[in-house]
C-alpha positions, 0 to 999 in steps of 0.5 A: 499500500505505501509502494502504491501510494509513494508511486501515486505521489511521484506520478502527480509530481512528474505531471505537475512538473511536466505541465509547468515546463510545458507552460514555461515553453508556450509563448502567448501566441501559442495559447490564441485559439481562433475558433473560439466563438466560432458557433454564435449564441444566437447572432454573429460568430467570430471569424478565425482571421490570420492578419497582423495587429491592425493590418488591412490583410485579414484572411480566413477561409470562405465557408458555406454561404448561408451557414452563419455559425462558420465553424459547423460549415462543411465546405470551403469555397475559396480564400480572400485576395481583397474583395476577390476569391482564390481556390484551388481544385483539379478536374474539370473546369467550371463557371460558378465558384461553387463548382471548386468548393471543397469539403473540410474538417476542422480535425485536419485544421491548423488555426492560429493568428499568423498561420492557417492550414486546412485540407481541402479534402474534395481535391486532396489539396493541402492549403496554406496561408499567411500575411503581412500588413497589405499582402497574402501568401498562399501555398497549395500542395497538390496531388498528381493530376493533368488538371490542377487548377487555381481559380480567382473569382469576384462577385459584383462590379468586378474586373479581372485581367491576366497580366503576363505569364504569372500574373492576374490583377484586378478589383471589386466594388466595395458594396456601399455603406448602410443607412446612407440617404444620398444616391450620389455616393462615388464607388470605393474599390478594392484591388489586388494583384496576385503573382504565381510561382510558376507560369500559367500554362493555359487559362479560361475565364467566364462571365455568368455561365460563358466560358472564353479565352478573354484575357480580361473580364468586367462586370458581376459573376466573373472568373478566371481559371488556370490549368496545369499539370502537377506531380504529387506533393507539388507546391504552388504558391500565390502571393497577393498584394491588396490596396484601396488606392490602385492595381499598381499600388497593390503591386508595390505592396506585394514587392515590398512585403513578400519577396518570392519564396519566403513563405516560412519567413513571412509566417515566422515574421507574423508570428513574432509580430504577434507574440510581441503584442500579446506579451504586452500583457503578461500573466502568471497563474490561472489554469491553461484553459483561462490562459487560452481564453485570455490570450484568444480575447486579447488577440481579438482585441488587437484587430481593429481599428485597421490601418490602411496607410500604404506606402505613406498615403492612404484612401479616404471614403469620406471624400474619395480621394487619395491623401498623404498620411504626413507621418501618422497612419489613417485608421478606419473599421470601427463601431464606437456604440461598441468599442469605446466601452472597453476596447479603445481604453485597453488599446490605450494602456498597451499603445497610446501613440496608436490611439492618438493616430486613430483620433487624428484619423477621426478628425481627418474623416471630419475634415473630409466630410463635415461630421465626426463618424461613429462607424467609419469604414473604408467606403464611408460612414456606417449609419448604424446604431445610436448616439455620437460616442466619438465623443467618449472615445476622443475625451477618454484619450484627452482625459488620460493625458494623451493629446497629440492631436488638434484638440480644439478641432476635437471640440469643434467637431464634437460640438457640431455633432451634438447640436447639428446632427440627428440623434435618430437611430440608424441615420445621419443627417439634420435635425428633426423635430424629435431632435427639437424635443430633446433639446427643448424639453430634455428627452427623446420623445417616443410614440404614444401607445398604439400610435403610427410613426409620423415622422418620415426620417424614422428608419425601420430601427424605430425611435429607441427613445429611452436608450437615445436620451441616456446615450446622448446624456452621456455624449452631452457629459463628454462635450461638457468635459472637454468645454470646461477643459478648454475654458469654454465655460458657456458651452460647459454649462449648456452641455452640462444641463443636457447631460442630466436629461437622462433624470427626465425619463426615470419613472419613480412610480415604476422605478425604471427609465421609461418613455414619454411622448412629445408632451411629456406624458408617460407612454401608458401600458409600458412594461420594463421587461417586455416593452418596445417590440422586437429588440425593444427598439420602440424604446430601447436599443437591443435590450430592455429597461432593466438594463438600461435603467442602469445605463448612466455611466457618467453619473452614477451617483446621481443614478443611485440618489435618483433610484432612492439611495445605496440600499434601494440601488443595491437591492435593484442591482441584486434583482437584475441578476435573478430576475426571470423573463416574464415569458418563456426563455425562448420567447424571451430571446426571440424578442431580444436576440441580442441579449444572450449570456444571461444571468438573470436579465443581465445580458453578457452578450450585449454591450449596454450591460458590460459596466453594470457588474462594476456598479457595486464599487459605486454603492458600497458593495464591491465584493459583489462586483468581484463575485459577478465578474467571476461569475460572468467570466467563468460561465459565459467565456470557454475555450470552444466554439461556443465560448463567446457570450454573444457577438464580439463586435469587432473585439468589444466582447473580448476586450471586456474579458481581457480587463476583467481577467486582470482586475479592472474596467473602466465604467465611464470612458471620459472619467480618467479612472478604472474600477476594480473587479476580482483578477484570475491571474496571480500576477499580471504585468501590463507593458504600457505604451511608454515601456513602463510596467503596471503590475498587478499582484493577487496573493492567494488567489483562486477560484474560491478566493476572489474577495478583496481583503486589502489593497496597495497602490504603488506601495500605499494602502488603497481603501477604495475600489477604483483608481485614477489612470494617472497613478499608473500611467508611468508604471506602478503596482496594484497589490490585492490580497485575496481571500474566500469571503467578502470583506465589507469594510474594503471599498464601501465608504460613500465618498469613495466614488470616482470623480468626474474631473479632467487633469 
């Protein structure tokens, strides 16, 4: 018996030593699993992109059309080369891209941030690719065949052209922006230049159903298919430059970034670039699963915005012109309704100079279009969601001390949006009668019960009146903060009054934010749980009043008073996490498909929820924040295809996890503070953009030891559950003593609420 016990102990020790050795040998990039989230909870799944951080070349296999859960698709239809598609096959020639589709199996696949490989099982071809900033590198290993093909196809408004013996170039129109009212938008195109590693022995082209030997095709549904003979194991490489400027620039991008015959070198370089980016946050402790989730979330948090600077120039969809970058990169591809919350604040910690260039990019878009965008794409503004949240982004960067941009111009742009642009959801345009109600009466009006829409500018996304009021109040608060900082006292007083408009929609009789009609009367028959129709859109944005009642990020102390003080606020917050649906769960989610990741009526799958678990830090019960954030990380984030609680929205949902996992979160971007949660790692070192380290140590942390007993910030006792950015901007340390029971004495004082000031 003793011998068996001794053997068991030795085996356990050997297992632990081996596990520790494996952990030491793995770099951060080795933990990343891009297929996490490849099945959506209800709506959009993640995509296993290969790219460089913020890179233009964003590559992933194009899978079976119509199967939204990409991880469940069983066929690959091709690979992206700009807006066109590249595919490999053997056999007969066809005139439709689907003719060349192939079965694939995730068990015969490698997905990383820097390299992807899959077997095209129908054709017996191994496919591989890697990427640089503006170029893609494909490698196909063929079987023996007399009819081996490489196919390039394009769908809409395209042009393809054979150039010489080993090259094809082309372009495709990028579909116009969502929600634009003008039909005179100029065209935006994406260009490519593809170079093959061997000459094209023969080729055919198609347009629609017609095959020919034409070297050039234009129009919709066109393609070029090359044919050659291959021996078993023969490799053909395709190097592709992409551009938004021209095919000539695409070729320059290719020549400068991918010399011929350097696949393994480019793959290795992209791996190192990712590893360097991911070591911006170095974690110690946690489980293998937690590190996998963490570094995958960090990888997804560094994909956007997209740097589209090419050779010192950039194309802007805001005036359809090419501009000199003047030493500052130009970024597009953002969704500020989502990303102002935690993605931009996380990136600001890691690379403040890059965030300043992103602010400069927004100001360039303002100069080129006359408006400050919220959802910039390469083709221009995407008129989606609500609010003018460039204000939150810009003011947060400014408030934390990073000001290498034209601050006066930034304020002018924020002010113009706040005073001259409609607040209507999914719309960009001049003020309407509904906006005048907001400015004159202090709320955005809803329709009366049973009333049909009377304002023609309202889109099918409805009015979302309560959400518009609350989020616009926050926008106005941001304008107030910047006006104060710039000494514009009259403007500050004006916006300060508007920042309190959220109060006008709190119905004390029911204890919830509620809609009013244009005359200021409460809308009859309002249900805080199920009111507002599909997605709650008559009154709210994608969720209900249970969540938007807590949506006042810029004045949490005021919201606590409005609800009735600390005790009433905490009781209501407690109830949010246990309140049930008022109908069947499937009916509730059918009405609110964005409200996934449910804990009670709290929805971790949708952004209006993200700050709410941290509100206990304001109301004297920070141990409840510690409990809830741990629960949300444990339950709703995983290391498999169902591992994202809802739409990732360009990395926003992932960035919530990154910040929560290391122990803090910004409830109110624009206010230069962070609220403390409960870290899952024993030690985290954040390498700030200036090279200094901010270290978070959680002594005795474990699954059970999630409650903070005491804290020190930069060697001094910290008795409040928040800290200012200025305390860690040049490095520092936060040391937390963790235990398995709440410590109600730590961080519970009323005066410890963060202050809304800019240094």
